MIKE-135474 format. One record per residue (C-alpha): x, y, z. Coordinates in steps of 0.5 Angstrom, whole numbers, padded with zeros to 4 digits, always signed. Example, Ala and Ser with C-alpha at 12.3 -4.5 7.8 and 13.67 -1.06 7.14 Angstrom:
% MIKE-135474
+0025-0009+0016;+0027-0002+0014;
% end
This chain:
% MIKE-135474
+0096+0004+0111;+0095-0003+0110;+0090-0005+0104;+0086-0011+0103;+0082-0015+0098;+0076-0019+0099;+0074-0025+0095;+0067-0028+0093;+0066-0035+0092;+0059-0037+0088;+0057-0043+0089;+0052-0045+0083;+0047-0051+0084;+0044-0053+0078;+0038-0057+0079;+0038-0063+0074;+0031-0065+0072;+0030-0072+0070;+0024-0073+0065;+0021-0080+0066;+0018-0084+0060;+0011-0085+0061;+0009-0092+0063;+0005-0097+0059;+0000-0102+0063;+0000-0109+0063;-0006-0113+0062;-0008-0116+0068;-0011-0123+0068;-0017-0123+0073;-0016-0127+0080;-0021-0132+0081;-0026-0130+0086;-0030-0135+0090;-0035-0139+0086;-0033-0134+0080;-0039-0130+0083;-0034-0124+0084;-0029-0122+0079;-0024-0116+0078;-0022-0116+0070;-0017-0110+0068;-0016-0108+0061;-0012-0104+0056;-0008-0098+0058;-0010-0092+0054;-0006-0087+0051;-0006-0083+0058;-0004-0089+0062;-0011-0091+0065;-0013-0098+0065;-0020-0100+0065;-0023-0104+0070;-0029-0108+0070;-0032-0111+0077;-0037-0116+0076;-0042-0119+0081;-0045-0125+0078;-0051-0126+0083;-0053-0119+0086;-0055-0120+0094;-0057-0115+0099;-0051-0114+0102;-0045-0108+0103;-0039-0109+0100;-0032-0105+0100;-0028-0104+0095;-0021-0103+0097;-0015-0100+0093;-0008-0098+0094;-0003-0095+0089;-0008-0093+0084;-0012-0086+0083;-0016-0082+0079;-0024-0085+0080;-0029-0083+0084;-0036-0086+0086;-0040-0082+0081;-0035-0085+0076;-0036-0092+0078;-0044-0091+0078;-0043-0088+0071;-0040-0094+0068;-0045-0099+0071;-0049-0103+0067;-0056-0100+0065;-0060-0106+0068;-0057-0105+0074;-0057-0098+0076;-0063-0099+0081;-0060-0105+0084;-0053-0101+0086;-0051-0095+0090;-0044-0093+0091;-0041-0088+0095;-0034-0085+0097;-0032-0085+0104;-0027-0081+0109;-0022-0086+0107;-0019-0084+0100;-0017-0091+0099;-0024-0094+0100;-0031-0094+0096;-0037-0097+0099;-0042-0101+0094;-0049-0103+0097;-0053-0108+0092;-0060-0111+0092;-0062-0118+0090;-0063-0118+0083;-0063-0124+0077;-0059-0120+0073;-0051-0119+0074;-0048-0112+0075;-0042-0110+0072;-0038-0103+0074;-0033-0100+0069;-0028-0095+0071;-0021-0093+0070;-0015-0092+0074;-0008-0089+0074;-0002-0090+0078;-0001-0086+0084;+0005-0083+0086;+0006-0087+0091;+0011-0093+0091;+0006-0098+0094;+0004-0104+0089;-0002-0102+0085;-0008-0107+0088;-0015-0107+0088;-0019-0112+0092;-0027-0113+0093;-0029-0115+0101;-0035-0117+0104;-0038-0114+0110;-0033-0118+0114;-0027-0116+0110;-0026-0123+0107;-0023-0122+0100;-0028-0124+0095;-0024-0122+0089;-0017-0118+0088;-0013-0116+0082;-0005-0113+0082;-0003-0109+0077;+0004-0108+0074;+0007-0102+0071;+0013-0104+0067;+0019-0099+0067;+0020-0100+0059;+0018-0104+0053;+0025-0106+0051;+0024-0114+0052;+0020-0117+0046;+0014-0120+0050;+0007-0121+0048;+0003-0116+0051;-0004-0113+0051;-0002-0106+0051;-0002-0099+0047;+0005-0098+0044;+0006-0090+0045;+0009-0088+0038;+0016-0086+0037;+0018-0079+0039;+0021-0078+0032;+0014-0080+0029;+0008-0077+0034;+0007-0070+0033;+0013-0069+0028;+0009-0071+0022;+0009-0065+0017;+0002-0064+0018;+0003-0063+0026;+0008-0057+0024;+0003-0054+0019;+0005-0057+0013;+0001-0061+0008;-0002-0067+0011;-0006-0070+0016;-0004-0069+0024;-0002-0075+0029;-0009-0074+0032;-0012-0074+0025;-0009-0081+0023;-0010-0084+0030;-0018-0082+0030;-0018-0085+0022;-0014-0091+0024;-0019-0092+0030;-0025-0091+0026;-0022-0096+0021;-0021-0101+0026;-0028-0100+0029;-0032-0100+0022;-0029-0107+0020;-0029-0110+0027;-0022-0111+0029;-0018-0109+0036;-0011-0110+0034;-0009-0109+0042;-0012-0116+0044;-0005-0119+0043;+0001-0114+0042;+0008-0117+0040;+0014-0112+0041;+0020-0114+0037;+0027-0112+0035;+0030-0118+0031;+0028-0122+0025;+0027-0128+0029;+0022-0124+0034;+0018-0121+0028;+0018-0128+0024;+0015-0131+0030;+0010-0126+0032;+0008-0126+0024;+0007-0133+0024;+0003-0133+0030;-0004-0132+0028;-0006-0130+0035;-0002-0124+0035;-0006-0118+0033;-0001-0113+0033;+0007-0113+0032;+0011-0107+0034;+0018-0106+0031;+0022-0103+0037;+0029-0103+0032;+0031-0103+0025;+0030-0111+0023;+0033-0114+0017;+0032-0121+0014;+0039-0123+0013;+0038-0131+0013;+0032-0129+0008;+0027-0134+0011;+0020-0134+0009;+0014-0133+0013;+0008-0137+0014;+0001-0135+0010;-0002-0130+0014;-0010-0132+0015;-0012-0127+0021;-0012-0120+0022;-0006-0116+0024;-0003-0109+0025;+0004-0108+0023;+0007-0102+0026;+0014-0100+0024;+0015-0094+0029;+0019-0091+0024;+0024-0096+0023;+0027-0100+0017;+0024-0107+0015;+0028-0110+0010;+0025-0117+0008;+0031-0119+0003;+0028-0123-0002;+0021-0125+0002;+0014-0122+0003;+0009-0121+0008;+0005-0127+0005;-0003-0128+0006;-0008-0132+0004;-0016-0133+0005;-0017-0130+0012;-0020-0134+0017;-0022-0129+0023;-0028-0127+0019;-0025-0120+0018;-0019-0120+0014;-0016-0113+0016;-0008-0112+0014;-0006-0105+0017;+0002-0104+0016;+0004-0097+0017;+0010-0092+0019;+0016-0096+0016;+0022-0095+0011;+0020-0102+0007;+0026-0105+0003;+0027-0112-0001;+0033-0114-0004;+0031-0112-0012;+0035-0108-0016;+0032-0104-0021;+0028-0110-0025;+0022-0114-0024;+0020-0118-0018;+0020-0125-0018;+0017-0131-0014;+0018-0130-0006;+0018-0122-0007;+0013-0120-0012;+0011-0115-0007;+0012-0113+0000;+0005-0115+0002;+0003-0121-0003;-0003-0124-0004;+0000-0131-0005;-0005-0135-0009;-0008-0130-0013;-0016-0127-0013;-0019-0133-0008;-0013-0132-0003;-0014-0125-0003;-0021-0122-0005;-0023-0123+0003;-0018-0118+0005;-0018-0110+0006;-0011-0107+0006;-0009-0101+0010;-0003-0097+0009;+0000-0091+0012;+0006-0087+0013;+0010-0092+0008;+0017-0090+0005;+0020-0094-0001;+0027-0092-0004;+0030-0092-0011;+0037-0095-0008;+0039-0102-0011;+0039-0108-0007;+0034-0104-0003;+0028-0103-0008;+0021-0106-0007;+0018-0109-0013;+0011-0108-0011;+0008-0105-0004;+0002-0109-0004;-0001-0114-0009;-0008-0115-0007;-0013-0118-0013;-0021-0115-0012;-0019-0112-0005;-0020-0105-0002;-0014-0102-0001;-0014-0096+0004;-0008-0091+0004;-0007-0085+0009;-0002-0080+0012;+0005-0080+0008;+0006-0085+0002;+0013-0084-0001;+0012-0091-0006;+0018-0092-0011;+0017-0099-0014;+0020-0102-0020;+0013-0104-0022;+0006-0102-0020;+0005-0099-0013;-0001-0103-0012;-0005-0109-0015;-0012-0107-0012;-0020-0108-0013;-0021-0101-0010;-0017-0096-0007;-0019-0090-0002;-0014-0085-0001;-0016-0081+0005;-0017-0074+0007;-0010-0070+0007;-0006-0076+0005;+0000-0074+0001;+0002-0080-0004;+0007-0080-0008;+0008-0086-0013;+0013-0087-0018;+0015-0093-0022;+0022-0094-0024;+0023-0100-0029;+0017-0104-0032;+0012-0100-0037;+0007-0101-0032;+0001-0096-0029;+0002-0094-0022;-0004-0098-0020;-0007-0104-0023;-0014-0106-0022;-0013-0113-0025;-0020-0116-0025;-0027-0114-0024;-0029-0115-0017;-0034-0121-0018;-0031-0125-0013;-0036-0126-0007;-0031-0125-0002;-0029-0119-0005;-0028-0113-0001;-0028-0108-0007;-0035-0109-0010;-0035-0101-0012;-0029-0102-0016;-0028-0094-0014;-0021-0090-0014;-0023-0085-0009;-0019-0079-0007;-0021-0076+0000;-0021-0068+0001;-0015-0064+0001;-0010-0070-0001;-0005-0070-0006;-0004-0076-0011;+0002-0076-0015;+0003-0082-0020;+0009-0082-0025;+0012-0088-0029;+0019-0086-0031;+0020-0091-0037;+0019-0090-0044;+0015-0096-0046;+0008-0098-0047;+0002-0093-0046;-0001-0095-0039;-0005-0090-0036;-0003-0088-0028;-0009-0092-0026;-0011-0098-0031;-0016-0102-0033;-0022-0105-0028;-0024-0099-0024;-0031-0096-0025;-0031-0089-0022;-0025-0084-0020;-0027-0079-0016;-0022-0073-0014;-0025-0070-0007;-0026-0063-0006;-0019-0059-0005;-0015-0065-0007;-0010-0065-0013;-0009-0071-0017;-0003-0071-0022;-0001-0076-0027;+0005-0076-0031;+0006-0082-0036;+0009-0084-0042;+0003-0087-0045;-0004-0084-0043;-0005-0080-0037;-0012-0082-0036;-0016-0088-0040;-0023-0090-0039;-0022-0098-0041;-0029-0101-0038;-0036-0099-0040;-0039-0094-0035;-0032-0092-0032;-0032-0084-0030;-0027-0079-0027;-0030-0074-0023;-0027-0067-0020;-0030-0064-0015;-0030-0057-0012;-0023-0054-0011;-0020-0060-0014;-0015-0060-0019;-0012-0065-0024;-0006-0064-0028;-0005-0069-0033;+0001-0070-0037;+0003-0075-0043;+0010-0075-0045;+0009-0080-0051;+0005-0079-0057;-0001-0081-0056;-0007-0078-0053;-0007-0075-0046;-0014-0077-0044;-0017-0083-0048;-0024-0085-0048;-0023-0093-0050;-0030-0095-0048;-0037-0093-0049;-0041-0090-0043;-0035-0086-0040;-0035-0079-0038;-0031-0074-0035;-0034-0069-0030;-0031-0063-0028;-0036-0060-0022;-0036-0053-0021;-0030-0050-0018;-0025-0055-0020;-0019-0054-0025;-0016-0059-0030;-0010-0058-0034;-0008-0063-0040;-0002-0062-0044;+0001-0067-0049;+0005-0067-0055;+0001-0071-0060;-0001-0072-0067;-0008-0075-0064;-0012-0070-0060;-0010-0069-0053;-0017-0071-0051;-0020-0076-0055;-0027-0077-0055;-0027-0080-0062;-0031-0087-0064;-0036-0091-0060;-0042-0088-0057;-0044-0084-0050;-0037-0081-0049;-0037-0074-0046;-0033-0069-0043;-0036-0064-0039;-0034-0058-0035;-0039-0054-0031;-0037-0047-0028;-0029-0049-0028;-0025-0045-0024;-0019-0046-0029;-0018-0051-0035;-0013-0051-0040;-0012-0057-0046;-0006-0056-0050;-0003-0060-0055;+0004-0058-0056;+0005-0061-0063;+0007-0057-0068;+0005-0061-0074;+0000-0060-0080;-0006-0056-0079;-0011-0062-0079;-0008-0067-0074;-0005-0063-0067;-0012-0061-0064;-0013-0060-0057;-0020-0064-0057;-0024-0068-0062;-0031-0071-0062;-0030-0075-0068;-0037-0076-0072;-0041-0079-0067;-0047-0075-0064;-0047-0078-0057;-0040-0076-0056;-0040-0069-0053;-0035-0064-0051;-0039-0059-0046;-0036-0052-0043;-0041-0048-0038;-0041-0042-0035;-0034-0040-0037;-0029-0036-0041;-0026-0039-0047;-0020-0038-0050;-0018-0041-0057;-0011-0042-0060;-0012-0044-0068;-0007-0050-0070;+0000-0048-0071;-0001-0041-0067;+0004-0039-0062;+0002-0044-0056;+0004-0039-0051;+0002-0032-0055;-0005-0029-0054;-0011-0033-0056;-0014-0032-0063;-0021-0032-0060;-0023-0030-0053;-0030-0030-0050;-0032-0028-0043;-0037-0032-0039;-0040-0036-0044;-0046-0039-0041;-0047-0045-0045;-0043-0049-0050;-0043-0056-0053;-0040-0059-0059;-0042-0066-0062;-0040-0070-0068;-0035-0066-0072;-0037-0059-0070;-0040-0054-0074;-0046-0050-0074;-0051-0056-0074;-0047-0059-0068;-0046-0053-0063;-0050-0051-0058;-0048-0044-0055;-0050-0038-0052;-0044-0034-0055;-0045-0033-0063;-0038-0033-0064;-0037-0040-0062;-0043-0042-0066;-0039-0045-0072;-0034-0048-0067;-0030-0054-0070;-0026-0058-0065;-0020-0060-0069;-0018-0053-0072;-0016-0051-0065;-0009-0053-0061;-0011-0050-0055;-0017-0049-0051;-0017-0045-0044;-0021-0041-0039;-0018-0037-0033;-0025-0036-0030;-0022-0031-0025;-0024-0024-0023;-0019-0019-0024;-0013-0018-0018;-0010-0012-0017;-0002-0013-0016;+0001-0007-0013;+0007-0004-0014;+0010-0001-0008;+0008+0006-0007;+0012+0011-0002;+0011+0017+0000;+0016+0020-0005;+0012+0018-0011;+0007+0022-0014;+0006+0017-0019;+0004+0010-0017;+0001+0004-0021;-0002-0003-0020;-0002-0008-0025;-0009-0012-0026;-0008-0020-0027;-0014-0023-0030;-0012-0030-0029;-0007-0036-0029;-0005-0040-0035;-0001-0046-0035;+0006-0046-0037;+0010-0052-0040;+0013-0054-0033;+0011-0059-0028;+0014-0059-0021;+0016-0065-0018;+0009-0067-0016;+0007-0067-0023;+0003-0060-0021;+0003-0055-0027;+0007-0049-0026;+0002-0043-0027;+0004-0036-0030;+0000-0030-0029;-0004-0027-0035;-0004-0019-0035;-0009-0014-0038;-0008-0011-0044;-0009-0004-0046;-0016-0002-0044;-0018-0009-0042;-0019-0007-0035;-0020-0001-0031;-0017+0001-0024;-0021+0006-0019;-0016+0008-0014;-0018+0011-0007;-0012+0015-0005;-0010+0017+0002;-0014+0023+0002;-0020+0020+0000;-0020+0022-0007;-0022+0017-0013;-0018+0016-0019;-0020+0011-0025;-0015+0009-0030;-0015+0005-0036;-0009-0001-0036;-0004+0000-0041;-0001-0005-0046;+0003-0008-0040;-0003-0009-0035;-0001-0003-0031;-0006+0003-0029;-0001+0009-0028;-0004+0014-0024;+0000+0021-0023;-0002+0026-0018;+0000+0033-0016;+0002+0031-0009;+0005+0026-0005;+0001+0021-0001;+0001+0020+0007;+0006+0015+0009;+0003+0009+0013;-0004+0010+0010;-0008+0006+0005;-0009+0007-0002;-0015+0002-0005;-0015-0001-0012;-0022-0004-0015;-0021-0007-0022;-0026-0009-0027;-0025-0013-0033;-0032-0014-0037;-0036-0018-0033;-0031-0020-0028;-0030-0015-0022;-0025-0016-0017;-0027-0020-0011;-0023-0016-0006;-0021-0009-0007;-0013-0009-0004;-0010-0004-0001;-0003-0002-0001;+0000+0002+0005;+0004+0008+0003;+0011+0006+0005;+0015+0011+0009;+0022+0013+0006;+0022+0020+0007;+0026+0023+0012;+0024+0028+0017;+0025+0035+0015;+0032+0037+0017;+0032+0040+0024;+0034+0048+0026;+0037+0050+0032;+0034+0056+0035;+0037+0062+0033;+0040+0059+0027;+0047+0059+0029;+0052+0054+0033;+0057+0057+0037;+0063+0055+0041;+0060+0057+0048;+0054+0052+0047;+0053+0046+0052;+0046+0044+0048;+0043+0045+0041;+0036+0047+0042;+0030+0047+0037;+0023+0046+0036;+0018+0044+0030;+0022+0037+0029;+0018+0031+0027;+0016+0028+0034;+0020+0022+0037;+0025+0023+0031;+0032+0021+0033;+0038+0026+0033;+0045+0024+0031;+0050+0029+0031;+0057+0029+0027;+0062+0034+0029;+0067+0035+0023;+0065+0028+0020;+0065+0024+0026;+0059+0021+0029;+0058+0022+0036;+0055+0016+0041;+0050+0020+0044;+0043+0019+0040;+0038+0025+0042;+0030+0024+0042;+0025+0030+0039;+0019+0031+0044;+0012+0030+0043;+0011+0037+0042;+0017+0038+0037;+0022+0041+0041;+0028+0038+0042;+0035+0039+0046;+0041+0035+0044;+0047+0035+0050;+0054+0036+0047;+0059+0032+0049;+0064+0038+0050;+0065+0045+0048;+0065+0046+0040;+0071+0050+0037;+0071+0055+0032;+0070+0053+0025;+0068+0046+0027;+0063+0044+0022;+0057+0040+0025;+0051+0037+0022;+0045+0035+0025;+0041+0028+0023;+0034+0027+0024;+0032+0020+0023;+0024+0017+0024;+0022+0011+0027;+0020+0008+0020;+0021+0001+0018;+0026-0002+0014;+0023-0003+0007;+0023-0010+0005;+0019-0010-0001;+0023-0010-0007;+0023-0003-0010;+0025+0000-0017;+0029+0004-0016;+0031+0001-0009;+0030+0004-0003;+0034+0010-0002;+0040+0009+0002;+0037+0014+0008;+0032+0008+0009;+0036+0004+0015;+0034-0002+0020;+0032+0004+0025;+0029+0009+0020;+0029+0014+0015;+0035+0019+0016;+0037+0026+0013;+0042+0025+0008;+0049+0029+0008;+0047+0032+0002;+0041+0034-0002;+0038+0027-0005;+0033+0026-0011;+0029+0020-0010;+0023+0018-0014;+0019+0024-0015;+0022+0028-0008;+0028+0031-0006;+0030+0030+0001;+0034+0036+0004;+0041+0035+0007;+0041+0034+0014;+0042+0041+0017;+0050+0044+0017;+0053+0049+0022;+0060+0052+0022;+0061+0054+0029;+0062+0061+0031;+0066+0064+0036;+0063+0067+0042;+0069+0067+0046;+0071+0074+0049;+0078+0072+0049;+0081+0079+0047;+0080+0083+0054;+0084+0089+0055;+0085+0094+0060;+0089+0101+0060;+0091+0105+0066;+0093+0112+0066;+0095+0117+0072;+0096+0125+0072;+0099+0129+0078;+0096+0135+0081;+0104+0137+0081;+0104+0137+0073;+0110+0133+0070;+0113+0131+0077;+0110+0128+0083;+0111+0130+0090;+0109+0128+0097;+0102+0131+0098;+0100+0131+0090;+0093+0128+0088;+0094+0123+0083;+0088+0121+0079;+0088+0114+0076;+0084+0112+0070;+0082+0105+0068;+0079+0103+0062;+0077+0096+0061;+0075+0093+0054;+0072+0087+0050;+0077+0088+0045;+0074+0082+0040;+0074+0084+0033;+0067+0087+0031;+0066+0081+0026;+0064+0077+0032;+0058+0077+0037;+0061+0076+0044;+0059+0078+0051;+0064+0078+0057;+0060+0077+0063;+0061+0080+0070;+0067+0084+0068;+0071+0086+0075;+0077+0090+0076;+0082+0090+0081;+0087+0095+0083;+0092+0094+0089;+0094+0101+0091;+0101+0101+0092;+0104+0104+0099;+0106+0111+0098;+0099+0113+0097;+0094+0115+0102;+0087+0113+0099;+0080+0114+0102;+0074+0111+0099;+0070+0117+0101;+0074+0122+0098;+0077+0118+0092;+0071+0121+0088;+0071+0114+0085;+0067+0114+0078;+0065+0109+0073;+0063+0112+0066;+0063+0118+0069;+0058+0116+0074;+0059+0116+0082;+0060+0109+0084;+0057+0107+0090;+0059+0101+0095;+0058+0096+0095;+0054+0095+0089;+0059+0098+0085;+0066+0097+0088;+0069+0095+0095;+0075+0097+0098;+0079+0092+0103;+0084+0097+0107;+0088+0091+0109;+0090+0089+0103;+0089+0096+0099;+0085+0092+0094;+0080+0096+0090;+0075+0092+0087;+0070+0095+0081;+0064+0092+0078;+0063+0093+0071;+0058+0088+0069;+0057+0085+0062;+0061+0088+0056;+0059+0086+0049;+0064+0086+0043;+0068+0093+0043;+0064+0095+0049;+0069+0099+0054;+0068+0102+0061;+0072+0107+0064;+0074+0108+0072;+0077+0114+0075;+0079+0115+0082;+0084+0119+0086;+0089+0118+0091;+0094+0123+0095;+0102+0122+0095;+0104+0120+0102;+0111+0122+0105;+0113+0115+0105;+0113+0115+0097;+0119+0120+0097;+0124+0117+0093;+0120+0112+0090;+0116+0111+0084;+0109+0110+0085;+0107+0104+0080;+0102+0099+0079;+0098+0095+0075;+0090+0094+0074;+0087+0087+0073;+0080+0086+0069;+0077+0079+0069;+0070+0077+0066;+0067+0070+0065;+0067+0066+0059;+0060+0063+0056;+0064+0056+0058;+0063+0053+0064;+0069+0049+0068;+0069+0043+0069;+0064+0042+0063;+0058+0037+0065;+0054+0035+0060;+0047+0038+0060;+0044+0045+0061;+0047+0051+0063;+0048+0051+0071;+0047+0058+0074;+0051+0056+0080;+0057+0053+0075;+0064+0056+0075;+0066+0059+0068;+0072+0060+0065;+0075+0067+0065;+0079+0072+0061;+0083+0076+0064;+0087+0082+0062;+0093+0086+0066;+0094+0094+0065;+0101+0096+0063;+0104+0100+0069;+0102+0107+0071;+0108+0110+0074;+0107+0117+0078;+0109+0123+0073;+0116+0124+0073;+0118+0118+0076;+0121+0118+0083;+0117+0122+0088;+0120+0128+0090;+0120+0134+0096;+0123+0131+0102;+0128+0136+0106;+0130+0132+0112;+0135+0132+0118;+0137+0125+0116;+0141+0124+0122;+0145+0127+0128;+0150+0125+0133;+0147+0122+0140;+0153+0125+0143;+0158+0131+0143;+0164+0129+0147;+0169+0135+0149;+0173+0130+0153;+0176+0132+0160;+0179+0138+0161;+0184+0140+0167;+0182+0146+0171;+0187+0151+0172;+0184+0157+0175;+0183+0160+0168;+0179+0160+0162;+0179+0154+0159;+0177+0153+0151;+0177+0146+0148;+0176+0147+0140;+0174+0140+0138;+0170+0135+0140;+0168+0128+0138;+0161+0126+0136;+0158+0119+0137;+0152+0116+0134;+0151+0118+0127;+0153+0124+0123;+0150+0131+0122;+0147+0130+0116;+0141+0134+0112;+0138+0131+0105;+0134+0134+0100;+0130+0130+0095;+0125+0136+0093;+0124+0137+0086;+0124+0145+0088;+0130+0146+0092;+0129+0152+0096;+0134+0155+0101;+0134+0152+0108;+0137+0153+0115;+0139+0149+0120;+0139+0151+0127;+0141+0149+0134;+0138+0151+0141;+0141+0149+0147;+0135+0146+0151;+0139+0144+0157;+0145+0148+0159;+0151+0145+0161;+0150+0142+0168;+0154+0139+0173;+0152+0132+0174;+0155+0130+0180;+0150+0128+0185;+0154+0131+0191;+0155+0138+0189;+0149+0143+0187;+0147+0143+0180;+0152+0148+0177;+0151+0151+0170;+0156+0153+0165;+0152+0158+0161;+0155+0161+0155;+0160+0155+0155;+0158+0152+0149;+0160+0155+0142;+0159+0153+0135;+0163+0156+0129;+0160+0156+0122;+0164+0159+0116;+0169+0163+0121;+0163+0166+0125;+0163+0163+0132;+0156+0164+0136;+0154+0162+0143;+0149+0157+0144;+0143+0159+0148;+0136+0157+0149;+0134+0160+0143;+0135+0157+0136;+0141+0160+0132;+0143+0158+0125;+0149+0154+0125;+0148+0153+0117;+0144+0156+0111;+0144+0153+0104;+0141+0157+0098;+0136+0155+0093;+0139+0149+0089;+0136+0148+0082;+0138+0141+0081;+0133+0136+0082;+0138+0130+0084;+0138+0129+0091;+0143+0132+0095;+0146+0130+0102;+0150+0135+0106;+0154+0132+0112;+0155+0138+0116;+0159+0134+0121;+0164+0132+0116;+0166+0140+0116;+0168+0140+0123;+0175+0141+0126;+0179+0144+0131;+0181+0150+0127;+0175+0150+0123;+0167+0149+0124;+0164+0145+0129;+0163+0145+0136;+0167+0149+0141;+0168+0150+0149;+0170+0155+0153;+0169+0157+0160;+0172+0162+0165;+0175+0160+0171;+0169+0164+0175;+0164+0160+0171;+0167+0154+0174;+0163+0153+0181;+0165+0146+0182;+0169+0141+0178;+0166+0135+0175;+0162+0132+0169;+0157+0137+0166;+0152+0135+0161;+0147+0139+0156;+0142+0138+0151;+0142+0141+0144;+0135+0141+0139;+0137+0141+0132;+0131+0144+0127;+0131+0144+0120;+0127+0149+0116;+0126+0151+0108;+0126+0158+0109;+0133+0161+0110;
% end
């Protein structure tokens, strides 16, 4: 047969989807209308690509106009009416028409002009965008074409918004959920800033990709915005003109290298003076050194205060980098000018980040400022803002909400603070962080009336690396104010006070309801010169703490050890002059004699206790939680200048924890020396349920009662097979009472099987075996629950039985924590196969020790399940078959078939097939050691003579095993493996069957030949016999005597048809032992044999004794008896009898 194969061809179509960039819209100059009475003016495209359109009707008349448009869409008559000037609302009507490309405008005569404002966007058609205003005769009154440019790559002067580069928009840290503002928040803030100052940067936009284009645009006072479309470098070191009109420079994330030049500015002439620079990597050509003429700052007020005071500067998303050859000296030098900062400012300069007259750091700003070379501050308020043009009259340094300002000088020089000199008020807004890490003072009040205020949830971290004070009050009427909920951390190592309020007058340091504070002097000098705070001897210099914990460390004590004095929730405390009883006002008696210079550290955590749970498992009777009573600063500050805090835990008995366990029971426990409240129960808590903890420390109570969910590490109870055994006849393991939904794994002789079972919801389970088990196999059944992998840090670690997929029974008993996990159930496979069947067959003869024809043979068949008594087996459906041999006559009706002595019935008990001579007997099931006996009878047939009647019986019964093996439950219709036994041969008693006396053969013809008639008596003494010899055989066991007789049934008669039938009566003779007899019609003995004791078969060949002179047939006829010549023939009957 021819065989072929088919091939399949797969044609995959891949759909390539192109994403087109959004288009920017050109500003379209209006087309002049007749006599300027009608005009159409288009504006600047917004971020969605829509262009504003204004239709102006200078002298409205009673007329009907048609606005026709093509290639644009996105507006309705309602939109146009909504954008109509309010004074014209009653003089105009606009309706949509059935033609989707037309609107009808009806006007009334009016002395006021009409303006209709709406926006359009490009339609999907390829028609050139165009708007046309027609009169009632379809004459064109005004028209404007709109171009949608494909790209903005060619630098042109444009009145359009530039889309921020994709690597900026939507990818600022704030857009990704990190600290800082989002794109949308910055766009809104910039729009608000433009609006507030009255500047529209979109009037004339220049897109630049080269230095020449940038320089040309900057020098062009009509350009309002410069957008970088590539990295730009001033390789020729060309100077730029002094800028005197407002400008926005959008770096689009590109690098701008000014070489040894600056953006120079001079007094603004546009009445606005707004310089906005953002989104770039800013570079000049400095190494780590001082700036110089031409490059004093990236943005430089070129001629001092008079040239700069009228400017407002706005900066956002600027990075400078500490790479020699690319360094920037200062970013902006702005005398008496306000500087606004937003977004992500990473300013590393060799000198100050800014000269400023005032600074506003907007909400969420992330400003990291570092000075790398000069011993300068990060921000220098160079002068008091007294110039009439100054934009910074407030002289403020204001940090908005949720911002980070981290200022640092890396040098080891003069003691300039981070913000220096002529500021009036520093304010750190709610949720913001202000960090100052300086060699000199971190904060210094240089001008009278200056202050620093820290708002709610704000934090300041002040660090001085030098030997002077960290916060220095150098002017009178100066103040530090920490508002409720704020935090302050002040660290220094100085022989002077860390907070120096000495000298002058009206110098105050006040903390109201601080969230946390720590003033720490790390110096380990003498007991008199290393305090945290000093107020000197001036009565108006006051240090105040209200509504706070106060912890005190005395001079030369272990700074990071426990405090020497602890006071909780002090309602009010203030100290002036040098302290002591006369100069202290407090609600806490223990502080009544407080002397500031006696303490090197003053701190207060002011926090409710928090419970930190040690994970609890369902294998724990003992569990614990630790009570944290607050956070205390370490001596470590992170890269942003934030002090690194460390937890402080309750001491012995300092706090209590009340537990509510998974059973609803309540237990209250004191903390130990390590802050743990240790609870020991008498039972395990329930996995997946919660234990609640409530902590109390004096007046402080935990705000929340945290819970811990009891972790499930305990494997299920081991599985139990129904019956408690496994055997080699099972196809399934079956059980009940297991953990619902648990997974079932099976090891056979240590090898994990691939099939995974599952416990049912009611706890019952079935596991399909992959094959039949063998005797003495060892199986182990593992149950695994569906608990999660423990990710919490446990001590000791989570047990090895906890895996990614659940908790599984261990292979052997495992002790974990307070529990013992029982080993997975293990069974040694028992043998239940009835593989030792047997059958015996015996026979007895009614003839005793020998068997003769006619004897009755009684057979006994005994089938047995011969398995050793130690095994429990069942040999099912045992069936005996016996094929009865020839030589037996068997009639079921007379065979007396019995099973275990009970007469068998057909067809329930047996069947017999006479054709095949098979007797089948049903025995049923035989358990170990059981047997069943079958008896039946048969008669020896004559055909058995000379043979041994011998045969076997066979018994076959079912094994518990099915064949072929199919996974799953037992199949009632399946074929089973069988066990078969065959009996030994059962021979007829005595062996060969005896008892046949027979005339084995006789001649078919005795021929006397021809005799010549001579007219006298004729005698013939011999004759030839033909056919066979005359033979008698005797195989009887009891050889009685016998006689052979001959009878002439037909006399010798003439056979010639031509003559009468003449007979020769008396002519036939027989001689035996010399005795001659004449054969006639009667039976006459011709041989007699006496009884013979031999059991061997005896053969007598009588014809061998015949001779002419001896025994044998003779013929004699007288002359007168012969009536005619011819042939004569007669017939003899031989008869053999066992009675002589």
